[in-house]
Short mmCIF file of the C-alpha atoms (twelve columns), coordinates in Angstrom:
data_MODEL
# 
_entry.id   MODEL 
# 
loop_
_atom_site.group_PDB 
_atom_site.id 
_atom_site.type_symbol 
_atom_site.label_atom_id 
_atom_site.label_alt_id 
_atom_site.label_comp_id 
_atom_site.label_asym_id 
_atom_site.label_seq_id 
_atom_site.Cartn_x 
_atom_site.Cartn_y 
_atom_site.Cartn_z 
_atom_site.pdbx_PDB_model_num 
ATOM 1   C CA . MET A 1   -0.184  0.160    -0.018 1 
ATOM 2   C CA . HIS A 2   1.702   2.976    -1.439 1 
ATOM 3   C CA . GLY A 3   2.273   6.491    1.123  1 
ATOM 4   C CA . SER A 4   1.334   4.301    4.079  1 
ATOM 5   C CA . PRO A 5   3.106   5.263    7.387  1 
ATOM 6   C CA . PHE A 6   3.519   1.331    8.084  1 
ATOM 7   C CA . SER A 7   7.037   0.501    8.650  1 
ATOM 8   C CA . TRP A 8   7.867   -3.113   8.114  1 
ATOM 9   C CA . ALA A 9   10.852  -3.077   9.300  1 
ATOM 10  C CA . GLY A 10  9.819   -0.960   12.901 1 
ATOM 11  C CA . GLN A 11  7.299   -3.652   13.471 1 
ATOM 12  C CA . ASP A 12  9.712   -7.044   12.760 1 
ATOM 13  C CA . ARG A 13  11.585  -5.195   15.214 1 
ATOM 14  C CA . HIS A 14  8.813   -4.814   17.466 1 
ATOM 15  C CA . TRP A 15  7.610   -8.348   17.665 1 
ATOM 16  C CA . GLU A 16  11.433  -9.794   17.563 1 
ATOM 17  C CA . GLU A 17  11.649  -8.105   21.251 1 
ATOM 18  C CA . LEU A 18  8.191   -9.420   21.915 1 
ATOM 19  C CA . ILE A 19  9.223   -13.090  21.055 1 
ATOM 20  C CA . SER A 20  12.492  -13.342  21.611 1 
ATOM 21  C CA . THR A 21  13.564  -14.569  25.237 1 
ATOM 22  C CA . GLU A 22  16.980  -14.825  24.110 1 
ATOM 23  C CA . PRO A 23  19.252  -11.273  25.257 1 
ATOM 24  C CA . ARG A 24  19.966  -9.282   22.424 1 
ATOM 25  C CA . ILE A 25  23.357  -9.220   21.429 1 
ATOM 26  C CA . ASN A 26  25.711  -7.280   19.064 1 
ATOM 27  C CA . GLU A 27  24.020  -5.757   15.599 1 
ATOM 28  C CA . ARG A 28  20.940  -6.811   17.114 1 
ATOM 29  C CA . ILE A 29  21.175  -4.214   19.903 1 
ATOM 30  C CA . HIS A 30  19.322  -1.354   18.110 1 
ATOM 31  C CA . VAL A 31  20.039  1.688    20.595 1 
ATOM 32  C CA . ASN A 32  22.627  4.835    19.885 1 
ATOM 33  C CA . GLU A 33  24.295  3.732    23.234 1 
ATOM 34  C CA . VAL A 34  25.176  1.606    25.946 1 
ATOM 35  C CA . ARG A 35  26.037  1.377    29.815 1 
ATOM 36  C CA . LEU A 36  29.000  -0.756   29.129 1 
ATOM 37  C CA . VAL A 37  30.246  -3.701   31.610 1 
ATOM 38  C CA . GLY A 38  34.069  -4.826   30.810 1 
ATOM 39  C CA . PRO A 39  34.052  -8.835   30.747 1 
ATOM 40  C CA . ASN A 40  35.848  -9.237   34.548 1 
ATOM 41  C CA . GLY A 41  32.620  -7.006   35.671 1 
ATOM 42  C CA . GLU A 42  34.139  -3.599   35.622 1 
ATOM 43  C CA . GLN A 43  32.168  -0.341   34.577 1 
ATOM 44  C CA . VAL A 44  33.633  1.110    31.541 1 
ATOM 45  C CA . GLY A 45  30.876  4.012    31.510 1 
ATOM 46  C CA . ILE A 46  28.321  5.072    28.704 1 
ATOM 47  C CA . VAL A 47  29.405  4.655    25.243 1 
ATOM 48  C CA . ARG A 48  27.981  4.391    21.703 1 
ATOM 49  C CA . ILE A 49  26.670  1.392    20.398 1 
ATOM 50  C CA . ASP A 50  29.466  1.481    17.035 1 
ATOM 51  C CA . ASP A 51  32.442  1.899    19.807 1 
ATOM 52  C CA . ALA A 52  31.068  -0.767   22.286 1 
ATOM 53  C CA . LEU A 53  30.645  -3.140   19.070 1 
ATOM 54  C CA . ARG A 54  34.658  -1.990   18.090 1 
ATOM 55  C CA . LEU A 55  35.588  -3.169   21.582 1 
ATOM 56  C CA . ALA A 56  33.756  -6.583   21.402 1 
ATOM 57  C CA . ARG A 57  35.078  -6.918   18.270 1 
ATOM 58  C CA . GLU A 58  38.536  -6.278   19.437 1 
ATOM 59  C CA . ALA A 59  38.553  -8.492   22.354 1 
ATOM 60  C CA . ASP A 60  37.037  -11.261  20.553 1 
ATOM 61  C CA . LEU A 61  33.799  -10.931  22.390 1 
ATOM 62  C CA . ASP A 62  30.105  -10.645  22.296 1 
ATOM 63  C CA . LEU A 63  28.163  -7.400   23.016 1 
ATOM 64  C CA . VAL A 64  25.225  -8.835   24.995 1 
ATOM 65  C CA . GLU A 65  22.210  -6.719   26.567 1 
ATOM 66  C CA . VAL A 66  21.820  -7.537   30.046 1 
ATOM 67  C CA . ALA A 67  19.235  -5.258   30.642 1 
ATOM 68  C CA . PRO A 68  17.278  -3.629   28.755 1 
ATOM 69  C CA . GLN A 69  14.658  -1.849   30.689 1 
ATOM 70  C CA . ALA A 70  17.683  0.410    32.150 1 
ATOM 71  C CA . ARG A 71  18.077  3.870    30.708 1 
ATOM 72  C CA . PRO A 72  20.390  3.800    28.635 1 
ATOM 73  C CA . PRO A 73  20.579  0.055    28.531 1 
ATOM 74  C CA . VAL A 74  23.395  -1.974   30.250 1 
ATOM 75  C CA . ALA A 75  25.545  -4.650   27.547 1 
ATOM 76  C CA . LYS A 76  28.466  -6.946   28.524 1 
ATOM 77  C CA . LEU A 77  31.220  -7.947   26.986 1 
ATOM 78  C CA . MET A 78  31.379  -11.370  27.370 1 
ATOM 79  C CA . ASP A 79  31.806  -14.874  25.394 1 
ATOM 80  C CA . TYR A 80  28.133  -15.827  24.543 1 
ATOM 81  C CA . GLY A 81  28.346  -19.132  23.490 1 
ATOM 82  C CA . LYS A 82  30.572  -20.344  26.718 1 
ATOM 83  C CA . TYR A 83  27.859  -18.060  28.813 1 
ATOM 84  C CA . LYS A 84  24.876  -20.150  27.844 1 
ATOM 85  C CA . TYR A 85  26.833  -23.566  27.856 1 
ATOM 86  C CA . GLU A 86  27.204  -22.614  31.479 1 
ATOM 87  C CA . ALA A 87  23.429  -21.393  32.095 1 
ATOM 88  C CA . ALA A 88  22.633  -24.619  30.204 1 
ATOM 89  C CA . GLN A 89  24.196  -26.199  32.599 1 
ATOM 90  C CA . LYS A 90  23.138  -25.129  35.901 1 
ATOM 91  C CA . ALA A 91  19.411  -25.532  34.550 1 
ATOM 92  C CA . ARG A 92  20.072  -29.055  33.966 1 
ATOM 93  C CA . GLU A 93  21.775  -29.735  37.400 1 
ATOM 94  C CA . SER A 94  18.511  -27.638  39.394 1 
ATOM 95  C CA . ARG A 95  16.084  -29.918  37.300 1 
ATOM 96  C CA . ARG A 96  18.102  -32.671  38.602 1 
ATOM 97  C CA . ASN A 97  18.294  -31.604  42.120 1 
ATOM 98  C CA . GLN A 98  14.430  -30.340  42.005 1 
ATOM 99  C CA . SER A 99  11.728  -33.217  42.680 1 
ATOM 100 C CA . ASN A 100 8.003   -33.141  42.638 1 
ATOM 101 C CA . THR A 101 6.223   -32.268  46.235 1 
ATOM 102 C CA . VAL A 102 4.723   -35.765  47.368 1 
ATOM 103 C CA . ILE A 103 2.443   -35.802  50.315 1 
ATOM 104 C CA . LYS A 104 1.898   -39.220  51.808 1 
ATOM 105 C CA . GLU A 105 -1.230  -39.512  54.034 1 
ATOM 106 C CA . MET A 106 -1.532  -41.389  57.334 1 
ATOM 107 C CA . LYS A 107 -5.136  -42.231  59.147 1 
ATOM 108 C CA . LEU A 108 -5.221  -42.311  62.539 1 
ATOM 109 C CA . ARG A 109 -8.164  -42.744  65.462 1 
ATOM 110 C CA . PRO A 110 -8.195  -40.834  68.668 1 
ATOM 111 C CA . LYS A 111 -8.707  -43.776  70.954 1 
ATOM 112 C CA . ILE A 112 -5.564  -45.841  68.767 1 
ATOM 113 C CA . ASP A 113 -3.834  -48.235  70.687 1 
ATOM 114 C CA . GLU A 114 -0.115  -48.240  71.815 1 
ATOM 115 C CA . HIS A 115 1.435   -51.128  69.121 1 
ATOM 116 C CA . ASP A 116 -0.915  -49.222  66.418 1 
ATOM 117 C CA . TYR A 117 0.473   -46.275  67.074 1 
ATOM 118 C CA . GLU A 118 4.057   -46.986  67.143 1 
ATOM 119 C CA . THR A 119 3.520   -49.147  63.544 1 
ATOM 120 C CA . LYS A 120 2.036   -46.196  62.075 1 
ATOM 121 C CA . LYS A 121 4.305   -43.626  63.651 1 
ATOM 122 C CA . GLY A 122 7.253   -45.341  61.969 1 
ATOM 123 C CA . HIS A 123 5.664   -45.321  58.877 1 
ATOM 124 C CA . VAL A 124 5.629   -41.661  59.295 1 
ATOM 125 C CA . VAL A 125 9.232   -41.391  60.217 1 
ATOM 126 C CA . ARG A 126 9.960   -43.459  56.861 1 
ATOM 127 C CA . PHE A 127 8.239   -41.186  54.587 1 
ATOM 128 C CA . LEU A 128 9.795   -37.889  55.915 1 
ATOM 129 C CA . LYS A 129 13.164  -40.019  56.045 1 
ATOM 130 C CA . ALA A 130 12.376  -40.117  52.395 1 
ATOM 131 C CA . GLY A 131 11.842  -36.673  52.090 1 
ATOM 132 C CA . ASP A 132 8.016   -36.823  51.314 1 
ATOM 133 C CA . LYS A 133 5.857   -34.718  53.376 1 
ATOM 134 C CA . VAL A 134 2.727   -36.528  55.289 1 
ATOM 135 C CA . LYS A 135 -0.686  -35.132  56.144 1 
ATOM 136 C CA . ILE A 136 -1.826  -36.636  59.158 1 
ATOM 137 C CA . THR A 137 -5.827  -37.302  59.727 1 
ATOM 138 C CA . ILE A 138 -7.245  -37.996  63.019 1 
ATOM 139 C CA . MET A 139 -10.925 -39.380  62.320 1 
ATOM 140 C CA . PHE A 140 -13.474 -38.824  64.796 1 
ATOM 141 C CA . ARG A 141 -16.817 -41.302  64.730 1 
ATOM 142 C CA . GLY A 142 -19.703 -41.126  66.714 1 
ATOM 143 C CA . ARG A 143 -19.136 -39.427  69.903 1 
ATOM 144 C CA . GLU A 144 -15.732 -38.933  69.433 1 
ATOM 145 C CA . GLN A 145 -16.237 -35.844  67.480 1 
ATOM 146 C CA . SER A 146 -17.556 -34.151  71.070 1 
ATOM 147 C CA . ARG A 147 -13.912 -34.650  72.394 1 
ATOM 148 C CA . PRO A 148 -11.434 -32.826  69.837 1 
ATOM 149 C CA . GLU A 149 -9.252  -32.792  72.353 1 
ATOM 150 C CA . LEU A 150 -8.176  -35.948  71.957 1 
ATOM 151 C CA . GLY A 151 -7.041  -35.772  68.325 1 
ATOM 152 C CA . PHE A 152 -4.961  -32.712  69.293 1 
ATOM 153 C CA . ASN A 153 -3.128  -34.377  72.096 1 
ATOM 154 C CA . LEU A 154 -2.515  -37.079  69.821 1 
ATOM 155 C CA . LEU A 155 -0.996  -35.273  66.990 1 
ATOM 156 C CA . ARG A 156 0.836   -32.851  69.468 1 
ATOM 157 C CA . ARG A 157 2.367   -36.928  70.687 1 
ATOM 158 C CA . LEU A 158 2.899   -37.563  67.205 1 
ATOM 159 C CA . ALA A 159 4.725   -34.090  66.063 1 
ATOM 160 C CA . ASP A 160 6.903   -34.309  69.369 1 
ATOM 161 C CA . ASP A 161 8.043   -38.332  68.536 1 
ATOM 162 C CA . ILE A 162 9.224   -37.140  65.559 1 
ATOM 163 C CA . ALA A 163 10.838  -33.937  65.876 1 
ATOM 164 C CA . GLU A 164 13.881  -35.272  64.812 1 
ATOM 165 C CA . ASP A 165 12.607  -36.280  61.461 1 
ATOM 166 C CA . GLY A 166 10.087  -33.630  60.298 1 
ATOM 167 C CA . PHE A 167 8.703   -30.249  61.595 1 
ATOM 168 C CA . ILE A 168 4.779   -29.245  61.680 1 
ATOM 169 C CA . GLU A 169 3.895   -26.866  58.208 1 
ATOM 170 C CA . SER A 170 0.276   -26.857  58.902 1 
ATOM 171 C CA . GLN A 171 -0.885  -26.365  62.125 1 
ATOM 172 C CA . PRO A 172 -3.991  -28.734  63.425 1 
ATOM 173 C CA . ARG A 173 -7.501  -28.274  62.559 1 
ATOM 174 C CA . GLN A 174 -10.805 -29.164  62.092 1 
ATOM 175 C CA . ASP A 175 -12.064 -30.443  58.836 1 
ATOM 176 C CA . GLY A 176 -15.783 -31.537  59.313 1 
ATOM 177 C CA . ARG A 177 -15.378 -35.216  61.010 1 
ATOM 178 C CA . ASN A 178 -11.460 -35.464  60.972 1 
ATOM 179 C CA . MET A 179 -8.436  -33.084  62.398 1 
ATOM 180 C CA . LEU A 180 -5.630  -32.544  59.860 1 
ATOM 181 C CA . MET A 181 -1.997  -31.933  60.292 1 
ATOM 182 C CA . VAL A 182 0.905   -31.653  57.647 1 
ATOM 183 C CA . VAL A 183 3.824   -32.375  58.662 1 
ATOM 184 C CA . ALA A 184 7.218   -32.051  56.142 1 
ATOM 185 C CA . PRO A 185 11.038  -33.454  56.156 1 
ATOM 186 C CA . THR A 186 13.947  -31.813  58.212 1 
ATOM 187 C CA . ARG A 187 16.093  -32.113  54.621 1 
ATOM 188 C CA . LYS A 188 15.183  -31.916  51.420 1 
ATOM 189 C CA . LYS A 189 14.278  -34.622  48.981 1 
ATOM 190 C CA . SER A 190 17.506  -34.688  47.206 1 
ATOM 191 C CA . GLU A 191 19.190  -34.838  49.968 1 
ATOM 192 C CA . ALA A 192 17.352  -37.951  51.517 1 
ATOM 193 C CA . ARG A 193 17.711  -39.801  47.607 1 
ATOM 194 C CA . ALA A 194 21.739  -38.912  48.112 1 
ATOM 195 C CA . GLU A 195 21.702  -40.624  50.989 1 
ATOM 196 C CA . GLN A 196 20.184  -43.275  49.873 1 
ATOM 197 C CA . ARG A 197 22.277  -43.854  46.703 1 
ATOM 198 C CA . ALA A 198 25.175  -43.561  49.043 1 
ATOM 199 C CA . ALA A 199 23.871  -46.742  51.822 1 
ATOM 200 C CA . LYS A 200 23.263  -49.179  48.754 1 
ATOM 201 C CA . ALA A 201 26.758  -48.862  47.133 1 
ATOM 202 C CA . THR A 202 28.192  -49.322  50.822 1 
ATOM 203 C CA . ARG A 203 25.613  -51.929  50.914 1 
ATOM 204 C CA . ALA A 204 26.854  -53.354  47.240 1 
ATOM 205 C CA . ALA A 205 30.471  -53.001  48.538 1 
ATOM 206 C CA . SER A 206 30.242  -54.698  51.538 1 
ATOM 207 C CA . ARG A 207 28.158  -57.506  49.542 1 
ATOM 208 C CA . ALA A 208 31.146  -57.501  46.766 1 
ATOM 209 C CA . ALA A 209 33.755  -57.708  49.423 1 
ATOM 210 C CA . GLU A 210 32.255  -60.676  51.053 1 
ATOM 211 C CA . ASN A 211 32.011  -62.269  48.037 1 
ATOM 212 C CA . GLU A 212 35.621  -61.791  47.345 1 
ATOM 213 C CA . ALA A 213 36.283  -63.036  50.575 1 
ATOM 214 C CA . GLU A 214 34.527  -66.277  50.023 1 
ATOM 215 C CA . GLU A 215 36.162  -67.209  46.571 1 
ATOM 216 C CA . ARG A 216 39.291  -66.337  48.153 1 
ATOM 217 C CA . GLU A 217 38.651  -69.197  51.004 1 
ATOM 218 C CA . LEU A 218 37.510  -71.531  48.542 1 
ATOM 219 C CA . ALA A 219 40.593  -71.107  45.831 1 
ATOM 220 C CA . GLU A 220 42.677  -71.494  49.313 1 
ATOM 221 C CA . LEU A 221 40.913  -74.729  50.145 1 
ATOM 222 C CA . ARG A 222 41.294  -75.954  46.811 1 
ATOM 223 C CA . SER A 223 44.541  -74.985  46.549 1 
ATOM 224 C CA . ALA A 224 45.705  -76.758  50.228 1 
ATOM 225 C CA . ARG A 225 43.983  -80.170  48.824 1 
ATOM 226 C CA . GLN A 226 46.009  -80.084  45.186 1 
ATOM 227 C CA . SER A 227 49.427  -79.844  47.157 1 
ATOM 228 C CA . GLN A 228 48.384  -82.895  49.346 1 
ATOM 229 C CA . PRO A 229 50.825  -85.677  48.718 1 
ATOM 230 C CA . LYS A 230 48.420  -88.555  47.391 1 
ATOM 231 C CA . LYS A 231 49.173  -91.470  49.606 1 
ATOM 232 C CA . ARG A 232 49.956  -94.918  47.565 1 
ATOM 233 C CA . ARG A 233 48.085  -98.010  47.909 1 
ATOM 234 C CA . GLY A 234 50.203  -101.224 49.079 1 
ATOM 235 C CA . PRO A 235 49.380  -104.522 48.801 1 
ATOM 236 C CA . ALA A 236 47.789  -104.393 52.485 1 
ATOM 237 C CA . ASP A 237 45.860  -101.565 51.618 1 
ATOM 238 C CA . ASN A 238 43.074  -104.229 49.569 1 
ATOM 239 C CA . MET A 239 43.404  -107.146 52.022 1 
ATOM 240 C CA . ASP A 240 40.179  -107.731 54.062 1 
ATOM 241 C CA . PRO A 241 41.436  -106.257 57.884 1 
ATOM 242 C CA . ASP A 242 39.255  -109.745 59.289 1 
ATOM 243 C CA . ILE A 243 41.713  -112.042 57.869 1 
ATOM 244 C CA . ASP A 244 44.484  -113.343 60.041 1 
ATOM 245 C CA . LEU A 245 47.754  -113.622 58.293 1 
# 
């Protein structure tokens, strides 16, 4: 359309800025001047974009816009390829250490007997040591609903018993006929998994050492048998011992 004030070049640049998630580098930085930061973090000052690009070429580095919203924008001299590689490595490590939150549930009755309590407490401790959160549910039935202190005292006792492995993340609250409390592990799931892997490796090494010791002992026994001289059989060995000579 002739005579239109619409500028494709300007619109392309505008959409590029909206869509791209990468920082602008080198000739893609469309400003007159930048606040330049050197490769070691030193402040160079405000320089014209042409001078900043020249300094980047002379140092065999890239000019990377790190703060486009600043006035003027902040740009840094760096090896952008190396920077992207290190950022990807950090992101990969972060994803590896990141774990989805898992909430286990343990249900108890207000008048639970001691044996059942100890069993269920053991399950809660096992969940916490594995790095999982646990929702404790006290289920009230019939007339028990008129005595919420029974559930509260039970939850408080459980929280005290597992204090070494978990802490109260969500305080006890009434939810209909139930009373709920959430406890969280004292350490991260990644730490728990690392400890489990280390324990597994230790057990595997111990089994390997035991197997090696058994093999060595069997080899020594076989060697000892083979080294013993064989007894020569004489004429008397073939005679009946009950026959008088």
